[in-house]
C-alpha positions in Angstrom: 22.7 131.3 76.7 21.8 128.1 74.9 24.6 125.5 74.7 24.9 122.9 71.9 27.5 120.3 71.4 29.3 120.1 68.0 27.7 116.7 67.4 24.3 118.3 67.7 25.0 120.7 64.9 27.2 118.9 62.4 25.2 117.4 59.5 22.2 119.6 59.9 20.9 121.8 57.1 21.5 125.5 57.6 18.5 127.7 56.6 18.5 131.5 56.5 15.5 133.7 57.6 14.1 133.6 54.1 13.8 129.8 54.1 16.7 129.3 51.7 18.9 126.2 52.5 22.5 127.4 52.4 24.0 124.0 52.9 25.0 121.5 55.7 27.0 122.2 58.8 30.4 120.4 58.4 32.6 121.8 61.1 33.1 124.5 63.7 36.0 127.0 63.6 37.3 128.8 66.7 38.8 132.2 66.4 40.4 133.1 69.8 40.7 136.7 68.8 37.1 137.5 68.0 33.8 135.6 67.9 33.4 132.5 70.1 33.0 130.3 67.0 31.9 130.2 63.4 29.9 127.4 61.8 31.5 126.1 58.6 28.8 125.3 56.1 29.3 123.4 52.9 26.9 124.8 50.4 24.9 122.4 48.2 25.9 122.3 44.5 23.3 124.1 42.5 22.2 126.3 45.4 21.5 129.6 43.7 23.7 128.5 40.8 26.9 128.2 42.9 29.3 125.3 43.0 29.8 123.6 46.4 31.8 126.0 48.6 32.3 126.6 52.3 30.6 129.5 54.1 31.4 130.8 57.5 28.4 131.6 59.7 29.3 133.5 63.0 27.7 132.2 66.2 25.8 135.5 66.6 24.0 134.9 63.3 22.4 131.6 64.6 18.8 131.9 65.9 18.0 128.3 66.8 19.3 124.7 66.4 16.7 122.1 66.3 16.1 119.8 63.3 17.9 122.5 61.3 20.2 125.4 62.0 18.1 128.5 61.6 19.8 131.9 61.0 18.5 135.2 62.3 18.7 137.0 58.9 19.1 136.3 55.2 22.6 135.4 54.3 24.4 137.6 51.8 27.8 137.1 50.3 30.4 139.1 48.6 32.2 137.1 45.9 36.0 137.5 45.4 36.8 138.7 41.9 40.0 136.8 41.9 39.2 133.3 43.3 35.4 133.3 43.5 35.3 132.6 47.2 32.0 133.6 48.9 33.0 136.0 51.7 30.7 137.8 54.3 29.3 141.1 53.0 31.2 143.0 55.7 34.6 141.5 54.6 37.3 143.8 53.3 39.6 141.1 52.2 39.0 137.6 50.7 39.3 134.9 53.4 40.7 132.5 50.8 43.3 134.5 48.8 43.6 137.9 50.6 42.4 140.0 47.7 41.0 143.4 48.6 37.2 143.3 48.2 35.3 146.4 47.0 
């Protein structure tokens, strides 16, 4: 297990396996009931035509942390039809407003 301090991650660009910059790491979220932590990423305005939004990247999706945070795979999103929040593809409900995602 490789350990990193929050201060070593915050502010770094987050890049998926396809080389796309998803945004910058802005915070870490702890969920005591499931994954050890998720990285909160503020997406860059204009990235794939999206406005700046927050993405959650689970710890298990992170491959390496060096000058950037590199993800193991490409990052896919499922957008909420009600509020437009970018949820993980596996999500059944919108993390922002609770709408059922199809």
